[in-house]
C-alpha positions in Angstrom: -16.5 -16.2 -13.7 -19.1 -13.5 -13.2 -18.6 -13.5 -9.4 -14.9 -13.3 -9.9 -15.2 -10.3 -12.2 -17.7 -8.6 -9.9 -15.5 -9.2 -6.9 -12.3 -7.9 -8.7 -14.1 -4.9 -10.1 -15.5 -3.9 -6.7 -12.2 -4.4 -4.9 -10.4 -2.4 -7.6 -12.7 0.5 -7.4 -12.5 0.4 -3.6 -8.7 0.2 -3.7 -8.6 3.2 -6.1 -10.9 5.2 -3.7 -8.7 4.2 -0.8 -5.6 5.3 -2.6 -7.1 8.7 -3.7 -8.1 9.4 -0.2 -5.0 8.2 1.5 -2.2 9.4 -0.9 -2.0 12.9 0.5 -1.3 11.5 4.0 1.3 9.2 2.5 2.9 12.2 0.7 3.3 14.0 4.0 4.7 11.0 5.7 7.4 10.5 3.0 8.3 14.2 3.2 8.8 14.0 6.9 10.8 10.8 6.6 13.0 12.1 3.8 13.7 15.7 5.0 17.3 16.7 5.3 19.2 16.0 8.5 18.7 18.9 11.0 21.7 21.3 11.2 22.5 22.2 14.8 21.1 25.6 15.6 18.7 25.6 12.7 15.0 24.4 12.7 14.1 21.4 10.6 12.6 21.9 7.1 9.2 20.7 8.5 8.1 21.4 12.0 5.7 18.5 11.9 2.9 17.1 9.9 0.8 20.2 10.0 3.7 22.4 8.8 4.4 19.9 6.0 0.8 20.2 4.8 1.0 24.0 4.9 4.3 24.2 3.1 3.3 21.7 0.4 0.0 23.4 -0.3 1.7 26.8 -0.4 4.5 25.8 -2.7 2.8 23.2 -5.0 -1.0 23.5 -4.3 -3.3 20.5 -4.0 -1.5 18.8 -6.9 1.6 18.5 -4.8 -0.2 16.2 -2.3 -0.9 13.7 -5.2 2.6 13.7 -6.6 3.7 10.1 -7.5 0.2 8.7 -7.4 0.2 7.6 -11.0 2.2 4.4 -10.6 0.2 2.9 -7.6 -3.1 4.0 -9.2 -2.2 2.3 -12.4 -1.5 -1.0 -10.6 -4.5 -1.1 -8.2 -6.2 -3.6 -10.4 -3.1 -5.8 -10.8 -2.3 -5.7 -7.1 -5.9 -6.7 -6.2 -5.8 -9.5 -8.8 -2.6 -10.9 -7.3 -3.7 -10.4 -3.7 -7.1 -12.1 -4.0 -6.0 -14.7 -6.6 -3.3 -16.0 -4.3 -5.5 -15.7 -1.3 -8.2 -17.8 -3.1 -5.7 -20.5 -4.0 -4.3 -20.6 -0.4 -7.9 -20.7 1.0 -8.5 -23.8 -1.2 -5.4 -25.4 0.2 -6.1 -24.6 3.8 -9.8 -25.6 3.8 -10.2 -29.0 5.3 -13.6 -29.7 3.7 -15.6 -28.0 1.0 -18.1 -25.4 2.3 -16.4 -25.1 5.7 -15.2 -21.6 6.4 -11.6 -21.0 7.4 -10.7 -20.5 11.0 -9.2 -17.1 12.2 -5.8 -18.7 12.4 -6.1 -20.0 8.8 -7.2 -16.6 7.7 -4.0 -15.2 9.2 -1.9 -17.7 7.3 -3.9 -17.0 4.1 -3.4 -13.2 4.4 0.3 -13.6 5.1 0.8 -15.7 1.9 -1.2 -13.2 -0.2 0.9 -10.4 1.3 4.1 -12.1 0.4 3.0 -12.5 -3.2 1.8 -8.9 -3.6 5.1 -7.6 -2.3 6.8 -8.4 -5.6 4.4 -6.0 -7.4 4.2 -3.4 -4.6 8.0 -3.0 -4.3 8.8 -1.5 -7.8 5.6 0.5 -7.8 6.4 2.2 -4.5 10.1 2.7 -5.5 8.9 4.9 -8.3 6.4 6.7 -6.1 9.0 7.5 -3.4 11.4 8.7 -6.0 8.7 10.9 -7.4 8.0 12.3 -4.0 11.6 12.8 -3.0 13.0 15.2 -5.6 16.3 16.5 -4.3 18.9 16.6 -7.0 21.7 17.2 -4.4 21.0 13.9 -2.7 23.1 10.9 -3.4 21.7 8.4 -6.0 18.5 10.6 -6.6 17.6 11.2 -10.2 15.3 13.9 -11.5 12.4 11.5 -12.1 9.9 14.3 -12.5 11.5 15.3 -15.8 11.6 11.8 -17.1 8.0 11.2 -16.0 6.7 14.3 -17.8 8.7 13.5 -21.0 8.3 9.8 -21.4 5.7 8.4 -19.0 5.7 5.8 -16.3 7.5 3.0 -18.2 10.4 5.2 -19.0 10.6 6.5 -15.4 10.8 2.9 -14.3 13.8 2.3 -16.5 15.5 5.5 -15.3 15.1 4.7 -11.6 17.9 2.2 -11.9 19.5 0.7 -15.0 18.3 -2.9 -15.0 15.3 -4.6 -13.5 17.1 -5.6 -10.3 17.2 -2.0 -9.2 13.4 -1.9 -9.2 13.4 -4.4 -6.3 15.5 -2.4 -3.9 13.7 -2.5 -0.7 12.0 -5.8 -1.3 12.9 -7.2 2.1 11.3 -4.3 4.1 8.3 -4.4 1.7 7.8 -8.1 2.6 8.3 -7.2 6.3 5.4 -4.8 5.9 3.0 -6.7 3.6 3.2 -10.1 5.3 2.1 -9.0 8.8 -0.1 -6.3 7.4 -2.3 -8.6 5.4 -2.1 -11.4 8.0 -3.5 -9.0 10.5 -6.0 -7.4 8.2 -7.7 -10.7 7.1 -7.4 -12.3 10.5 -8.8 -9.4 12.4 -11.5 -8.9 9.8 -12.7 -12.4 10.0 -12.5 -12.5 13.8 -14.6 -9.3 14.1 -17.2 -10.6 11.6 -17.5 -13.8 13.6 -17.8 -11.9 16.9 -20.6 -9.7 15.4 -22.4 -12.6 14.0 -22.1 -14.7 17.1 -20.6 -17.6 15.2 -18.8 -18.7 12.0 -21.8 -17.9 9.7 -21.3 -14.3 8.8 -23.4 -14.3 5.6 -26.2 -12.3 7.3 -24.1 -9.4 8.5 -25.3 -6.0 7.3 -23.3 -3.5 5.3 -22.7 -1.4 8.5 -21.2 -4.3 10.4 -18.9 -5.1 7.4 -17.8 -1.5 7.2 -17.0 -1.4 10.9 -15.1 -4.8 10.8 -13.2 -3.6 7.7 -12.3 -0.3 9.2 -11.1 -1.8 12.5 -9.1 -4.5 10.6 -7.5 -1.8 8.4 -6.6 0.2 11.5 -5.0 -2.8 13.1 -3.1 -3.8 10.0 -1.9 -0.2 9.5 -0.4 -0.1 13.0 1.9 -3.0 12.0 2.9 -1.7 8.6 5.9 0.5 7.9 6.6 2.3 4.7 10.1 1.4 3.3 12.2 4.4 2.6 13.0 3.5 -1.0 13.8 7.0 -2.1 17.2 6.8 -0.4 18.0 3.3 -1.7 
């Protein structure tokens, strides 16, 4: 139990750090994806990522880059718990004999199953986040979530996104299409790189630097396969 608690705590802190660092980039991505259609003869609202950064900082300051981060930050621990609990259960099912590490292919299957499970938590969380980022009262089906958020908090914002729990799972299919290959690639590539660096299946003696490199490259590879569902227009 101590090992489980230590592992969950470290992964939760790491996930929070990753979110804090990466959320501004996600904000810019959503702004570029959700900007109004270009009118012929007029320039687009954002001329590119750099222009979106400049306009956001100018209009809203640094705080604008972190808009909508509350919901995913609040669920970092829960998402890590789901991801690694399911992964641990699948690992136990896939392992042929006690003590034998999984093969790379088994790690891919393991990660895919964990990704499918975590999608059911990621979908409503990211729906709220995207609605928070895409505040355009003139757009169809967009509600002024910022006012609800400030007045009543995250739980009330969740209720106002759509009347009924079913609305919180709009975009579940594209979320599954992102999380399943993303986690399959991340865990598969991570294990493959560790084995390559260790020169075999025993990776217990790898140093911290090797693990950072393997984790970074695995994250880069999984990121290239992931796509953010445009839930704000759902």
